[in-house]
C-alpha positions as CSV (number, residue, x, y, z in Angstrom):
1,M,0.1,0.1,0.1
2,G,1.0,3.4,-0.5
3,L,1.9,6.2,2.2
4,L,-1.2,7.0,4.1
5,S,-1.4,3.5,5.1
6,A,0.9,3.5,8.1
7,V,-1.8,6.1,9.6
8,T,-3.7,4.5,12.7
9,V,-7.3,4.3,12.7
10,P,-8.3,5.9,15.7
11,G,-11.8,4.8,17.1
12,V,-11.6,1.2,15.6
13,L,-12.6,-1.6,18.4
14,S,-12.2,-5.0,18.0
15,T,-15.6,-6.2,17.2
16,P,-16.2,-10.1,16.8
17,P,-17.2,-11.1,13.1
18,T,-20.7,-12.6,14.9
19,R,-22.0,-9.4,15.1
20,L,-22.3,-9.6,11.0
21,R,-23.4,-12.8,10.9
22,L,-27.3,-11.7,10.7
23,Y,-26.7,-8.9,8.6
24,N,-24.9,-11.6,6.1
25,L,-27.4,-13.9,6.3
26,V,-29.9,-11.8,5.5
27,A,-27.7,-10.7,2.6
28,M,-27.0,-14.0,1.3
29,F,-30.9,-15.0,1.7
30,A,-31.5,-11.7,-1.0
31,V,-28.9,-13.0,-3.4
32,L,-30.9,-16.7,-3.3
33,V,-33.7,-15.3,-3.9
34,V,-33.6,-12.1,-5.9
35,G,-30.4,-13.2,-7.9
36,P,-32.2,-15.8,-10.4
37,L,-35.1,-13.3,-11.0
38,A,-32.7,-10.5,-11.8
39,G,-30.7,-12.7,-13.6
40,V,-33.8,-13.5,-15.9
41,V,-34.7,-9.8,-16.0
42,S,-31.0,-8.8,-17.0
43,L,-31.4,-10.9,-20.4
44,F,-33.8,-8.6,-21.7
45,K,-32.4,-5.1,-20.1
46,P,-28.9,-5.0,-20.8
47,S,-28.6,-1.9,-18.4
48,W,-29.1,-4.5,-15.2
49,R,-25.6,-6.3,-16.7
50,R,-23.9,-3.0,-16.8
51,G,-21.0,-3.0,-14.0
52,L,-22.1,-6.4,-13.0
53,T,-18.3,-8.0,-13.1
54,N,-17.0,-4.9,-11.0
55,R,-20.0,-5.8,-8.5
56,L,-18.9,-9.4,-8.6
57,G,-15.3,-8.2,-7.5
58,F,-13.9,-8.5,-10.8
59,G,-12.0,-5.9,-12.7
60,W,-10.3,-3.8,-10.0
61,P,-7.3,-2.2,-9.9
62,V,-4.3,-4.1,-8.5
63,S,-2.6,-2.3,-5.6
64,E,0.4,-0.1,-6.6
65,P,3.5,2.0,-4.6
66,V,1.4,5.1,-4.6
67,P,-1.0,7.0,-2.6
68,T,-4.5,5.3,-3.6
69,L,-8.0,7.1,-2.7
70,W,-11.4,5.5,-3.3
71,A,-14.1,7.5,-3.2
72,H,-17.3,6.1,-3.1
73,A,-21.1,7.8,-3.8
74,A,-24.2,6.8,-4.4
75,S,-25.4,8.5,-7.4
76,V,-25.4,11.4,-9.8
77,G,-25.8,14.3,-7.1
78,E,-23.6,12.4,-4.2
79,I,-20.9,11.7,-7.5
80,E,-20.9,15.7,-8.3
81,G,-21.1,16.7,-4.5
82,I,-17.6,14.5,-3.6
83,G,-16.1,15.5,-6.8
84,P,-14.2,18.8,-5.4
85,L,-12.9,16.8,-2.5
86,V,-11.9,14.4,-4.8
87,E,-9.9,16.7,-7.2
88,R,-8.4,18.4,-4.0
89,W,-6.7,14.9,-2.9
90,H,-5.7,14.7,-6.6
91,E,-3.9,18.0,-6.8
92,Q,-2.2,17.0,-3.3
93,H,-1.3,13.6,-4.7
94,P,0.0,14.4,-8.3
95,G,1.2,11.2,-8.6
96,G,-1.3,9.0,-6.8
97,R,-4.2,6.9,-8.3
98,V,-7.4,7.8,-7.6
99,V,-10.1,4.9,-7.6
100,V,-14.3,6.2,-7.9
101,S,-17.3,3.9,-7.4
102,A,-20.9,4.6,-7.3
103,L,-24.2,2.5,-6.9
104,T,-25.6,3.6,-9.9
105,A,-24.5,2.9,-14.0
106,T,-25.4,7.1,-14.1
107,G,-23.2,7.6,-11.4
108,C,-20.3,6.1,-13.0
109,D,-21.2,7.4,-16.0
110,V,-21.3,11.1,-14.3
111,A,-17.9,10.4,-12.5
112,R,-16.1,9.6,-15.4
113,T,-17.1,12.9,-17.3
114,I,-16.3,14.9,-14.2
115,L,-13.3,13.3,-12.8
116,P,-11.3,12.0,-15.9
117,F,-8.2,11.3,-14.1
118,A,-10.0,8.4,-12.0
119,E,-10.9,4.9,-12.7
120,V,-14.5,4.3,-12.3
121,R,-15.9,1.2,-11.3
122,A,-19.5,0.1,-9.9
123,F,-19.9,-0.4,-6.3
124,P,-19.4,-4.1,-5.7
125,F,-21.8,-6.5,-3.5
126,D,-21.2,-6.0,0.2
127,L,-20.6,-9.9,0.9
128,P,-17.6,-10.9,2.8
129,G,-15.4,-12.7,0.0
130,I,-16.4,-9.5,-2.8
131,V,-15.8,-6.6,-0.7
132,S,-12.5,-8.3,1.2
133,K,-11.0,-9.5,-2.3
134,V,-11.5,-5.8,-3.9
135,A,-10.3,-4.2,-1.1
136,R,-7.3,-6.0,-0.4
137,R,-6.3,-6.1,-4.3
138,M,-6.4,-2.4,-4.8
139,G,-4.7,-1.7,-1.1
140,P,-6.3,1.7,-1.0
141,D,-5.0,4.2,1.6
142,L,-7.9,6.2,2.4
143,F,-11.9,5.4,1.8
144,L,-14.0,8.5,1.4
145,F,-17.9,8.0,1.5
146,S,-20.5,10.2,1.0
147,E,-23.8,10.5,2.8
148,N,-25.2,7.4,4.0
149,E,-23.4,4.7,2.3
150,I,-22.5,2.6,5.6
151,W,-21.5,-0.7,4.2
152,P,-20.5,-3.0,7.2
153,N,-18.5,-5.9,5.4
154,L,-16.3,-3.6,3.7
155,L,-15.8,-0.7,6.4
156,T,-14.6,-3.7,8.8
157,T,-12.4,-5.4,5.5
158,L,-10.8,-1.7,5.8
159,A,-10.8,-1.5,9.5
160,E,-8.3,-4.9,9.4
161,M,-6.3,-3.5,7.1
162,C,-5.8,-0.2,8.8
163,V,-7.5,2.1,6.3
164,P,-8.8,5.2,7.4
165,T,-12.4,5.6,6.4
166,I,-14.2,9.1,6.0
167,Q,-17.8,10.0,5.6
168,V,-18.2,13.3,3.8
169,S,-21.7,15.2,3.5
170,G,-23.1,12.5,6.2
171,R,-26.3,12.4,7.1
172,L,-28.5,9.8,9.2
173,S,-32.5,10.3,9.3
174,K,-34.8,9.9,12.2
175,S,-36.1,6.8,10.8
176,A,-32.4,5.3,9.9
177,A,-31.2,6.1,13.5
178,A,-34.1,4.1,15.1
179,T,-33.7,1.3,12.8
180,L,-30.0,1.0,13.7
181,G,-31.2,1.2,17.4
182,R,-33.0,-1.7,17.2
183,F,-29.8,-3.6,16.3
184,P,-27.2,-2.1,18.9
185,A,-24.7,-4.9,18.5
186,L,-24.5,-4.4,14.6
187,S,-24.7,-0.4,14.6
188,A,-21.7,-0.5,17.3
189,G,-19.5,-2.9,15.6
190,V,-20.0,-1.0,12.4
191,L,-20.1,2.5,13.3
192,C,-17.2,2.0,15.3
193,R,-14.8,1.3,12.6
194,V,-15.7,4.8,10.7
195,T,-12.4,7.0,11.3
196,R,-14.3,10.3,11.2
197,F,-18.0,11.3,10.3
198,C,-17.8,14.8,8.6
199,V,-21.8,15.3,8.9
200,Q,-24.2,17.8,7.2
201,A,-26.4,18.8,10.4
202,D,-26.4,19.3,14.2
203,D,-29.4,16.5,14.2
204,D,-27.1,13.9,12.3
205,R,-23.9,14.5,14.7
206,R,-26.8,13.8,17.6
207,R,-28.0,10.7,16.2
208,L,-24.9,9.0,16.1
209,M,-23.7,10.3,19.2
210,D,-27.2,8.8,20.7
211,L,-26.1,5.7,18.7
212,G,-23.0,5.4,21.1
213,V,-20.1,7.1,18.7
214,D,-17.5,9.5,20.3
215,P,-18.5,13.0,19.8
216,A,-14.8,13.7,18.6
217,R,-15.1,11.4,15.9
218,V,-18.1,13.6,14.5
219,V,-17.8,17.1,12.8
220,V,-20.3,19.0,11.4
221,T,-19.1,20.1,8.0
222,G,-22.0,20.7,6.0
223,S,-23.3,19.4,2.6
224,L,-20.5,19.1,-0.4
225,K,-23.5,19.9,-2.7
226,G,-23.4,23.5,-1.9
227,D,-20.0,23.9,-2.9
228,G,-20.2,22.5,-6.3
229,R,-19.4,23.9,-9.5
230,L,-22.8,25.6,-10.9
231,A,-23.7,23.4,-13.6
232,P,-23.8,25.1,-17.2
233,S,-27.1,25.7,-19.0
234,P,-28.2,23.5,-21.6
235,E,-28.3,25.0,-25.3
236,F,-31.8,24.3,-25.3
237,L,-32.7,26.7,-22.3
238,E,-32.3,29.7,-25.2
239,D,-35.0,28.5,-27.3
240,I,-37.1,28.0,-24.2
241,R,-36.7,31.8,-22.9
242,A,-37.5,32.8,-26.4
243,M,-40.9,31.4,-26.0
244,A,-41.3,33.9,-23.1
245,R,-43.3,31.5,-21.1
246,P,-42.6,30.6,-17.1
247,L,-40.7,27.6,-16.9
248,I,-41.3,25.1,-14.3
249,V,-39.0,22.3,-13.7
250,A,-40.3,18.8,-11.9
251,G,-36.7,17.4,-11.1
252,S,-35.8,14.1,-9.9
253,T,-39.8,12.6,-10.1
254,H,-40.7,9.4,-8.8
255,D,-43.3,6.6,-9.4
256,G,-46.5,8.6,-8.4
257,E,-45.4,12.3,-8.7
258,E,-45.4,12.6,-12.7
259,R,-49.5,12.1,-12.6
260,I,-49.6,15.1,-9.9
261,V,-47.7,17.2,-12.0
262,L,-49.9,16.9,-15.1
263,S,-52.9,17.1,-12.8
264,A,-51.7,20.6,-11.9
265,M,-50.6,21.5,-15.0
266,R,-54.0,20.9,-16.4
267,L,-55.3,23.2,-13.3
268,L,-53.0,26.0,-14.4
269,G,-54.9,25.5,-17.8
270,G,-56.7,29.1,-17.6
271,Q,-53.2,31.5,-17.0
272,A,-53.0,33.9,-19.1
273,V,-49.8,32.7,-20.3
274,A,-49.2,28.8,-19.9
275,P,-46.1,27.6,-18.1
276,F,-44.2,25.3,-20.0
277,W,-42.6,22.2,-18.0
278,I,-39.4,20.4,-18.0
279,I,-40.2,16.9,-16.0
280,A,-37.2,15.3,-15.1
281,P,-37.7,11.7,-13.5
282,R,-34.7,10.1,-11.1
283,H,-34.2,7.2,-12.6
284,P,-33.4,6.7,-16.2
285,E,-35.1,3.3,-16.4
286,R,-38.7,4.9,-16.1
287,F,-38.2,7.5,-19.1
288,D,-40.3,5.2,-21.3
289,S,-42.7,4.8,-19.2
290,I,-43.1,8.6,-18.6
291,D,-43.0,9.3,-22.2
292,A,-46.3,6.8,-22.5
293,L,-48.0,8.5,-19.4
294,L,-47.7,11.7,-21.4
295,E,-48.6,9.9,-24.7
296,A,-51.7,8.8,-22.9
297,E,-52.6,11.7,-21.0
298,S,-52.3,13.8,-24.8
299,T,-49.6,16.3,-23.4
300,R,-48.2,17.9,-26.1
301,H,-44.4,17.0,-25.4
302,V,-41.1,16.0,-26.5
303,R,-38.5,14.2,-25.5
304,R,-35.1,15.8,-24.8
305,T,-33.3,13.0,-26.5
306,E,-35.4,14.0,-29.9
307,L,-34.6,17.5,-30.1
308,P,-33.5,18.4,-33.5
309,D,-31.0,21.1,-33.6
310,G,-30.9,24.7,-34.9
311,A,-34.1,26.4,-36.0
312,A,-36.2,23.0,-35.9
313,R,-35.2,23.0,-32.2
314,R,-37.5,26.0,-31.1
315,V,-40.5,24.9,-33.7
316,A,-40.6,21.8,-31.7
317,L,-40.2,23.2,-28.4
318,E,-43.4,25.7,-29.7
319,D,-45.4,22.7,-30.4
320,A,-45.4,21.2,-26.8
321,D,-45.9,22.2,-23.2
322,V,-43.6,19.4,-21.7
323,M,-40.0,18.3,-22.2
324,L,-39.0,14.9,-20.8
325,L,-35.6,15.2,-19.9
326,D,-34.4,11.9,-20.7
327,T,-30.7,12.2,-20.2
328,I,-28.1,12.8,-17.2
329,G,-26.5,15.6,-16.2
330,E,-28.3,18.7,-17.4
331,L,-31.2,19.0,-14.7
332,A,-29.0,20.9,-12.9
333,G,-28.5,23.4,-15.8
334,C,-31.9,24.0,-16.0
335,Y,-32.9,25.5,-12.5
336,A,-31.6,29.2,-13.2
337,A,-33.8,29.2,-15.9
338,S,-36.9,28.6,-14.3
339,A,-39.6,30.9,-12.3
340,L,-39.9,27.8,-10.0
341,C,-38.9,24.0,-9.3
342,F,-40.8,21.3,-7.5
343,I,-38.2,18.6,-6.1
344,G,-39.4,15.2,-6.3
345,G,-39.2,12.4,-3.8
346,S,-41.2,14.4,-1.8
347,L,-44.8,13.9,-2.7
348,V,-44.1,10.3,-2.4
349,P,-42.2,8.5,0.8
350,V,-38.8,8.5,-0.5
351,G,-37.1,11.5,1.9
352,G,-36.5,14.2,-1.0
353,H,-33.7,15.1,-2.7
354,N,-31.2,17.6,-3.4
355,L,-32.5,21.5,-2.5
356,L,-29.0,23.3,-2.5
357,E,-29.1,22.9,-6.3
358,P,-32.1,25.2,-6.8
359,A,-31.4,27.1,-3.8
360,R,-27.9,28.2,-5.3
361,C,-30.0,29.3,-8.6
362,G,-31.7,31.4,-6.8
363,V,-35.3,29.8,-8.0
364,P,-38.4,29.5,-5.2
365,I,-39.1,25.8,-4.4
366,V,-42.1,23.7,-4.1
367,V,-41.8,20.1,-2.0
368,G,-44.0,17.7,-0.7
369,P,-44.2,16.6,2.9
370,H,-42.2,13.5,2.6
371,L,-38.9,15.5,3.7
372,E,-36.5,13.4,5.9
373,S,-33.5,13.1,4.0
374,V,-33.3,16.8,3.6
375,A,-35.4,18.4,6.7
376,E,-33.2,20.9,8.6
377,L,-32.5,22.4,5.2
378,A,-36.3,22.3,4.0
379,E,-37.3,24.2,7.4
380,R,-35.0,26.5,7.2
381,L,-36.2,27.3,3.3
382,E,-39.5,27.0,4.5
383,A,-38.6,29.5,7.2
384,V,-37.3,32.3,5.1
385,G,-40.0,31.8,2.5
386,A,-38.2,30.4,-0.2
387,A,-39.9,27.0,-0.2
388,T,-43.3,25.9,-0.1
389,V,-44.9,22.4,1.2
390,V,-47.7,21.3,-0.6
391,H,-49.8,17.8,-0.5
392,D,-51.2,17.5,-3.8
393,A,-52.1,18.5,-7.3
394,A,-54.4,21.5,-6.2
395,E,-51.9,23.1,-3.5
396,L,-49.2,22.4,-6.2
397,A,-50.8,24.4,-8.5
398,R,-52.0,27.4,-6.2
399,A,-48.2,27.3,-5.4
400,I,-47.1,27.9,-8.7
401,S,-49.8,30.1,-10.0
402,H,-48.7,32.3,-6.6
403,T,-44.9,32.6,-7.3
404,I,-45.7,33.3,-11.1
405,E,-48.1,36.3,-10.2
406,A,-45.9,37.6,-7.3
407,G,-43.0,37.4,-10.0
408,P,-39.3,37.7,-9.1
409,D,-39.4,40.8,-7.0
410,A,-41.1,38.3,-4.0
411,G,-38.0,38.0,-3.2
412,A,-38.2,34.2,-2.4
413,G,-35.4,33.4,-5.2
414,E,-33.2,35.8,-2.9
415,A,-34.0,34.0,0.5
416,A,-33.5,30.5,-1.4
417,R,-29.6,31.9,-2.5
418,G,-29.3,33.2,0.8
419,V,-29.9,30.2,2.7
420,A,-27.8,28.8,0.3
421,E,-24.7,30.8,1.1
422,E,-25.3,30.5,4.7
423,R,-24.2,26.6,3.9
424,A,-21.3,27.4,1.7
425,G,-17.6,26.3,2.6
426,S,-18.1,22.6,3.1
427,L,-15.2,21.7,1.1
428,V,-12.8,23.6,3.0
429,H,-14.1,22.1,6.3
430,T,-14.3,18.9,5.3
431,W,-10.9,19.0,3.4
432,N,-9.5,20.0,6.8
433,C,-11.1,17.4,8.6
434,V,-10.0,14.6,6.1
435,A,-6.4,16.2,6.0
436,E,-6.4,16.2,9.8
437,S,-7.5,12.5,10.2
438,V,-4.7,11.0,7.7
439,G,-1.9,13.8,8.0
440,V,-1.7,14.9,4.7
441,D,-1.0,18.6,3.7
442,R,-4.2,21.1,4.2
443,R,-3.4,23.7,1.6
C-alpha cells in the first residue's frame, strides 16, 4: 500500500465477526431469492448487466506503490458533490491513484465525465468474499464515502487493513437512526469502524452520538453539494426563454409524482400565459414509461433526446407544453432559467432530494411533505419563504400560480440563494477534517 497506510485508525475497536452474521445471512438470503429473478430480467434489460463484473469483484485495479484514494458515492448528485473533494486530494497527490465507485450506472457515467483522471467502477456487492477481495486487491490508503453509504462488510475489511475511512456530507435520518437502534450490537460494531464522520447538520451528529459514537469523531461540516460548480445551462434553454413562457422544472420525480404534476398542469390551464414544463424522472429506466404516460394523457410533449438542432429545435419546443428530460447531467443546469421548481421524492415517501442546487440558483422551491433526507434544510428554506410544502395537485397548482403572479421581485428566489450561501464552505471544512484525520497537507 501507499504512504497513508501507516496512519492508525482512531476509534476502531476489536469487533467479533459474529455481529455481522445476521446481516450476512439476510444478504445471502436476498441473493438467493432475488438473484435468479434479476438474472432473468438482465437477459432482456442490458442496463441491468452494466458493471456486473465489478459488482462481483472482478476488474478492479491492482495495488501499486503510490498513494491510492477510493472514493464512493451512491449516484449522480452524490458523485457531483464529492467530486471537488476528490479533485483536492488528486491535486495534493499528483502521482497518486484515484478510484471512484458508484451504486448506479448513471453515477459511474457522471464520475467518468467530471473526474477524467479517476478509474471508475460499479460498487461491489457488500458480501464478505467480494468486498474483501476488492479491498485487498486494490490496497487503498484512504476511503471516502458520501452521505449514508455505510456498508458493514467493506468497513470491517478496511478497518482490519488499517485504512482510514471517512464519511463526508454524512446524514442519518430519524428513521434510519431508529432502525440502527434496534440492532445495537450490529450498529456499534459497524459505526466504530469509521475513522471520522463529517456530517451535514447538528441533528445528524446528535443521532450518531445517541448510537454511541464518540463525539470527538463526529464533526458538522455541511453538505458538499453546496460548494460544487454550478452546472452550465443546456443550449435548448435559449429556445425556451425565447418563448416567453414561465418555465417550471419538476426534478428528480418518482413513480406517482408525474401524475400529480400533470394534474397541476391541467389546473393551471387558465393562465394567461401557460407555463412550459420540464419533467426529469429520477431514474433513467422510467424514461420510456413517463413518455407513455404523457402520450396517454394527450400531453403535447417532446423528449430531450429527440430534439432536433438549429431552428427546428425551437419549432419542436413551441409545439409542446412539456419536455421530458431523458438525459443525465442536464437537470441542474435547468434550474437557473426556471420561475419555480418542484423537487421530487417528496410527494411520495422517499425522503426528498437535493434542495441546494435550485437554492444556489436563486429559484423558489416547492416540495411535498416527505422530507426526511433534507429536513433541516427544507425547514430553513420554508422559514424564510423560499420553499413551499404542498400535499396534492391542487396545492401544487396554487403555489405555482402564486409564484408566477408575484414574480421575481417577491424575494423567494433571493431568500433561497441566501440560505445556500449560509451553507457554503463545506469543501474547505471537510478537506481540513480529512487532512487532519490522515495527516496530509491542508493547503
